[in-house]
N, C-alpha and C positions, 0 to 999 in steps of 0.2 A: 498543807504540805503532804499529809499522809495520802490524800487522794492522788496527788501528783506522783508520788513515789509508787503507789499501787498501779497507776496507769502505765508508768514507764516499765515496771516489772512485767505487766501483762503484754506490752509491746515486745519486750525482749523474749518472753516465753513464746509468743506467736511467731516471732522470727526464727527461733530455735526449732519449733515444730515444723515450720515451712522447710527449713534446710534439711532436717532429718527426713521429712516426708518426700523430698525430691530424690534423696539418695536411695539406692536399693536397700532392702531391709538388712541384708548382711553387712553392707557398708555402713549404714547408719548405726547399727548395733556395735560394730567394731570401733567406729569413731567415738561413740559414747563411752565405751570401755576405756579407750585410750585417754580421753579427757578426764574421766573419773580417776584413773590410775595416777595421772600426772598431777592433778590439782587437789583431789580429795584429801590425801594424807597431810597436805600442808595447811588445811583449813582448821580453824579453832574447834570445829565440831568433832574433830578426830580425838581431841582430849577426852570428850565424853565417851566415845567408843572405847578408848583405852581403859577408862574407869569401869565401864560396864564389863569389859572382858576380864579385868582383874577380879571383879566380883564373881563372875560366872565360872571362870577358869583360873583360880588363884595359883595353880602350879605350873602354868605354861610360861615360857621365857618371853622377854621383850621382843626378840626376833620373831617368835611365833605370833605374838600379838600384831606386830607390824605386818606380817604376811596376811593375816586374816583381815586386817583393816584395809590393806591395799586391795584385796580381793573383794571386800564389801563395796568399796568405791567403784571398782570396775563393774560389778553387778548393777549397782545403782545407776551408773552412767548408761549401761545398756537399757535398763528399765525406762529411763527418761527418753532415750533415743528411739525406743520401740513404740512409744505412744502412737505416733501416726500410722503404725503398721500393725496394730492390734488385730485387725480383721484377718490379715494374711497369717499372722502368727497363730491365732486361734484355730484357723481352718487347716493349715498345712504343716505347721511346725510344732504342734503339741500333741503328744500321745496321751490318751486317757486310759487309765487303769481303774477298775472297780466301778464302772458305770452302772453295773447291776445294783449296786448299793443305793444309787440315786433313784433308779426306776422302781426298786422295791419300796422305797419310801413313798414315792408318788402314788403307787398302787394302793397304799393304805388310805389315801384320800384326806390326810390330815396335814398336808404340807410338810416342810422339813427346814431345819436350820443347819447350814454348813459353816463350820468354824475353822479358821486357820490362822496363819501368821504372815508377816511381811517376808516371805521366803521366795527365792527365785524371781520370776516375774509374776507376782501375785495378781496383776491386772489382767492377765490372760484367762484366768479361771472361768469367769462367767461367760466370756466371749467363746471359749472352746466348747462349753456346755451348750450354748445356743447353736453354734454353727455345726458342730459334729453330732450332737445328740438331739437337737431340736427341743431342748429343755431350757426354759427361761429361769435364770437365777438373779433375783434382785440383789444388789450390792449395797453395803453400808460404807460410809466414808466419813472422815473428818474433814470438813470443808475448810479450805484456806481462808484467812481473814480477807484476802484480796478477792473481791467478788468477780472481777474480770478474769483473773487467773483461774478461779474456780470454774467459770463457764467454759474456758478453753479445755481444761482437764475433763470436765463433764462430757463435752461433745466427743472427746476421744474415747473415754472409758465406756460410754453408753452406745458407741457405734452410731452416733448421730441421732440418738433417741430410741433405738431398737431395744435397748436394755434400760431398766430402771435402776437408779442409784439414790439412796436416801441418806441425807446428812445425819450425823450423830447429834441430834438436837431433840427438843421436845416434840416438834412437829414431825421430824423425821422418824422418831420413835413410834408415833401413832401410825405412820404409814407402814413401818415395818410390821407392826402388830396386825394391820389390815392384810398385809401380804400373807402372813402365816395363817391368819384366821380364815382366809379365803382359799386355803389349800395350796398356796404358792411356796416357793423355795427362797430362802433368804441366806445370803452369804455375809459373814461377819469375821473380821480380823480381831483377835482378842489379845494381842500382844502389846497394847499401849496402856500407859498408866491412866487410871481413872480415880481421881482423888476421893470421890464419894462412894467408891466400890468396897469390895471385901478384901481384906488382907490375907493373901494366900501365898504360900511359898512358891518361888520360882527360882530355880538354880540355888536352892537352899536359903534364899533371902525373901522376906515378905515383900510382896508386890501388890499394889492396889489394883484390883481387876473389876471391871464392870460385870455384875452378875446377870445382866439383862438377857444374854443369850440362853442361859440355863432357865431363868424364870419364864421366859417366853416358851421354851420347849415344854416345860412342865405345865404351864397354863393351858396350852392347846394340845398337850399329849402327843407331840410330834417328834420324830426322830432327830437326834443331835449327831450330826455326821462330821467327822474330822476330814479335812481336805488339805492336801499338801502340794505345793508346786516346787519342782526340782529343775533347775537349769542343768541340762546334761552336757551340752557343748554349744558354745556360740548362741545361736537363736533357737536351738532345740530345747524343748521342755517336756517334762512328764507331769501330768496332772493325776494325782493319786487320790481316789475317793475311797475312804475306809468304811468299814461297817460301823454302825451307830454305837455310841457309848451309852452306858446305862444311866438313866435319869430317874428311874423308879425302882423301888425295892421289889422283891418277889411277891410281896403281898399287895402290891399296887400303890403303896404310899410313896410320895416323892422322897427321893434321897436328899440329904442336906445339900444345899446349893454349894457350900464351900467344898464338900467332898467331890462333887462333879467337876468343879473348877480345878481342883487339885489333879484329878484324872486328866483333864485337858492340858494342864500345865506340864504334866509328866510326858505326854505325847509330844508337845512342842519342844521340850528340852531334848528329847531323843532326836528329833529331826534336826534341831540346830547343832547338836553335837556332831551329826553326820556331815553337815555342810555348813560350818560356822561362817564362812565367807559369804554365804548367800542370805544371811539374816541381817536386818537393818539394826545395827548396834547403836544407832544415833538417838533412839528414844530414851526419855527419862523413865525407864521402866521401874526403877527402885528409888526409894527415898535416898537423897544424897547423904553419904556418910559424913559425919562430923569431922572437920579437919583438925 
């Protein structure tokens, strides 16, 4: 029965991608935003978003939470609708700021790790770097349980194989290590819960975070670069590449991994506070509070 359900889900996803792919990019994105705004707040998943917002922003009103959640669903609807148009978005509708921080890292010859969050249209980041800068950034992702749906998403985010994406798994982790070891650039989103990770404050509450991105940067002595995507209007985005954060002390010894993660969390918190409706509040980022 599970295989039948997965097959039907993949057929539905394929049909959705076909419809959005036929539409012009602006029309597809606007349609996705409309569907997200109408349907998303009514879904049970919105209760999780409300709990997360209460935890991160305990002083805002219910109306403010509702506004953020509606905006989140609009943005997510756009992200889904924009999958068939990633190449055009990355080439013509994304401005890149701070590209010199990436080229500076490459010139050191030790590879680099770019970290960010599910903000704006996060799927555009690697695409824009490839098409505008000629720089290949391997991506990491959490693979869906449905292998057919995973294949459809992979073809879209990899531009039909021109970009590499590695699943967050043991085998994927080995390939990520090989990427950095060989002087490549790896992109990782660090805002999802990882039960076997380190407990580090995020919006004032302990959150289990995968330390792999810091450990990898220290192992290969490569730069750890914050990257942020901001949806400015409609299909327009800004990709901001910041200067690297500190992973070693002045005497050359590695900084405590937890301290580096805390620095990364502080950056993410600031970004989310600026555009809260563009973050994916649906993740189980924190341990559920006792009822």
